[in-house]
C-alpha positions in Angstrom: 0.2 -0.1 0.4 1.7 2.8 -1.0 -0.2 5.2 1.6 1.6 3.8 4.1 -1.8 3.1 5.7 -2.5 -0.5 5.3 -0.8 -3.7 6.7 -1.3 -7.8 5.9 -0.1 -10.8 7.4 -0.3 -13.7 6.4 0.8 -16.6 8.9 0.2 -20.4 7.7 1.6 -22.9 9.8 3.1 -26.5 9.2 -0.6 -28.5 8.6 -1.6 -26.5 6.5 0.8 -28.0 4.1 1.1 -31.8 2.1 4.2 -31.4 2.8 6.9 -29.0 4.4 10.1 -29.3 5.2 12.2 -26.6 6.8 16.3 -28.7 6.6 18.5 -25.4 7.8 20.4 -25.5 11.0 18.6 -22.2 11.9 15.7 -22.0 14.4 14.1 -19.6 11.3 15.1 -18.0 7.9 12.9 -14.7 6.6 13.5 -13.5 3.2 11.7 -10.8 1.5 9.9 -10.5 -1.8 7.8 -8.0 -3.6 4.4 -7.9 -4.1 3.7 -7.1 -6.9 6.2 -9.6 -8.5 4.1 -12.7 -5.7 1.2 -10.8 -7.5 2.4 -12.1 -10.9 3.1 -15.7 -9.5 -0.1 -16.6 -7.9 -1.5 -15.2 -10.9 -0.6 -18.1 -12.9 -2.4 -20.8 -11.2 -4.9 -22.9 -12.6 -7.6 -24.8 -11.1 -6.5 -28.0 -9.3 -3.2 -27.3 -10.0 -0.3 -28.5 -7.1 1.6 -25.3 -6.0 5.2 -26.8 -4.1 7.7 -23.9 -2.9 10.8 -23.8 -2.2 14.3 -22.1 -1.9 18.1 -23.7 -1.1 20.9 -23.3 0.8 20.8 -20.9 3.9 21.1 -17.5 2.0 19.2 -18.2 -1.7 18.9 -15.7 -4.2 15.6 -17.0 -5.4 12.5 -17.6 -4.3 11.2 -21.0 -6.6 7.3 -22.0 -7.7 6.3 -24.8 -9.8 2.6 -25.7 -10.7 1.9 -28.9 -12.0 -0.9 -30.7 -12.5 -4.5 -30.4 -12.3 -6.5 -31.9 -16.2 -6.5 -31.3 -19.4 -5.6 -27.4 -20.4 -3.5 -26.6 -17.1 0.2 -25.7 -17.7 3.1 -26.8 -15.9 5.2 -23.8 -15.3 7.9 -23.2 -13.2 8.7 -19.9 -11.8 11.4 -18.1 -9.8 11.5 -14.5 -8.1 14.4 -12.6 -6.4 14.7 -12.8 -2.7 15.8 -9.6 -0.7 17.7 -10.9 3.0 15.5 -8.8 6.3 17.7 -8.1 9.3 15.7 -9.1 11.8 16.1 -6.1 13.4 14.6 -4.4 11.1 11.6 -6.6 10.6 8.4 -4.7 11.0 6.8 -6.4 14.1 3.0 -5.8 14.9 2.6 -4.9 18.6 -0.3 -6.8 20.5 -3.4 -4.7 21.2 -6.6 -5.5 23.4 -8.6 -3.7 21.1 -11.8 -2.4 22.9 -14.2 -3.4 20.9 -14.5 -6.9 19.4 -16.5 -7.8 16.6 -17.5 -11.6 15.1 -19.9 -11.4 12.3 -20.6 -13.0 8.6 -18.2 -12.2 6.1 -21.0 -11.6 3.6 -23.4 -10.0 6.1 -20.0 -7.2 6.8 -19.3 -7.4 3.2 -22.7 -6.4 2.1 -22.9 -3.9 4.5 -19.8 -2.3 2.8 -21.1 -1.9 -0.8 -24.2 -0.7 0.2 -21.9 2.4 2.1 -19.4 2.8 -1.0 -22.0 3.5 -3.2 -22.2 7.2 -1.1 -18.8 8.5 -0.3 -15.5 7.5 0.1 -14.8 7.5 3.7 -16.9 5.9 6.7 -17.7 6.6 9.9 -18.2 3.6 12.2 -19.5 4.4 15.3 -19.7 2.1 18.6 -22.0 2.0 22.0 -23.1 -0.9 24.2 -26.4 -0.9 22.0 -25.1 -1.1 18.5 -22.4 -0.1 15.5 -23.7 2.4 13.1 -21.6 2.8 10.1 -22.4 6.6 7.9 -21.1 7.8 4.9 -22.1 11.0 3.0 -21.6 12.1 -0.6 -23.3 13.8 -3.2 -25.9 11.7 -4.1 -26.7 11.2 0.0 -26.3 10.0 3.0 -26.7 6.3 4.2 -27.1 5.4 7.7 -26.9 1.1 8.6 -26.9 0.2 12.2 -26.3 -3.9 13.0 -27.3 -5.5 16.2 -27.9 -8.4 18.0 -31.4 -8.5 16.5 -30.9 -7.4 13.1 -27.3 -10.1 12.3 -27.8 -13.8 12.7 -25.0 -15.2 15.3 -23.6 -11.9 15.5 -21.5 -11.1 19.0 -20.4 -7.8 19.9 -18.3 -6.8 23.2 -17.4 -3.5 23.9 -16.0 -1.7 26.7 -18.4 -0.7 29.6 -19.4 2.9 29.5 -17.7 3.2 25.7 -18.5 5.8 22.9 -16.3 4.9 19.9 -16.2 6.9 16.5 -13.5 6.5 13.9 -13.6 7.5 10.4 -12.2 5.0 7.8 -10.8 4.9 4.1 -14.1 3.7 2.0 -12.0 1.6 -0.4 -10.1 0.2 1.8 -13.2 -0.8 3.7 -14.5 -2.3 1.1 -11.7 -4.8 -0.1 -10.7 -5.9 3.1 -14.2 -6.9 3.6 -14.6 -8.8 0.4 -12.8 -12.1 1.3 -16.1 -13.9 1.7 -15.2 -17.3 0.4 -11.8 -17.5 3.2 -14.4 -18.2 6.3 -18.0 -17.4 7.2 -17.0 -15.4 10.0 -14.7 -12.6 10.4 -13.2 -11.0 13.4 -13.1 -7.2 13.7 -11.4 -5.2 16.6 -11.5 -1.2 17.4 -9.3 0.6 19.4 -9.4 4.4 19.8 -6.1 5.8 18.3 -5.8 2.2 17.0 -5.5 0.7 13.4 -8.5 -1.3 12.7 -8.2 -5.3 13.0 -9.9 -7.6 10.8 -9.0 -10.9 11.1 -10.2 -14.1 8.9 -9.2 -18.0 10.2 -8.1 -20.1 8.1 -8.1 -23.1 9.5 -8.4 -24.9 12.6 -4.9 -25.2 12.9 -4.4 -20.9 14.2 -3.8 -20.4 10.5 -4.8 -16.7 9.4 -5.3 -13.4 7.5 -5.6 -10.2 8.9 -5.7 -6.8 8.2 -5.0 -3.8 9.8 -6.0 0.2 8.7 -4.8 3.6 10.3 -8.3 5.4 10.4 -8.6 8.5 8.3 -7.4 12.3 9.8 -10.2 14.5 10.3 
């Protein structure tokens, strides 16, 4: 994200892979690739293909991808992209945050809310109190207000610090994008805290794997 207001974190564990080998003498190894290069590689995937990802040696210069199988019409291919070795002391770390507002909601319901809000403006205000969560978006075509509570959304879980009233403004384009991953999981977690980035987290398996986004609030 060139605007430096959005960050994502993806964690995959050993059990998520059909075969997983880590054969260096180090306890861990850190390499970096550009997201643009990784996007191009993954765009080459065809339905049903097996993907093998590998590096060689303790200081690899390339990250290799091999796509194979999947039936008629699929193309077997090998791709390598350059890696950048990151100094462990300079790695970006994400501090643990205890959020004041915790929401677990249907991923499709949240995506629908954002899609409708985006029709009316480019920024949305999220307000939370002990009764409900509300979203408001305004623009040249009018204003839309959407309220969510346990009565309007099935299976929504909502917790907020006692007597707290929270109001934050977010970029609508990013909110719509980060809530569009409805096929990953039926439900999604949203965490909010004053003066902290919003957190949107999709659990990927029962093995503690996840995709998590962080979005900084807009400055009025």
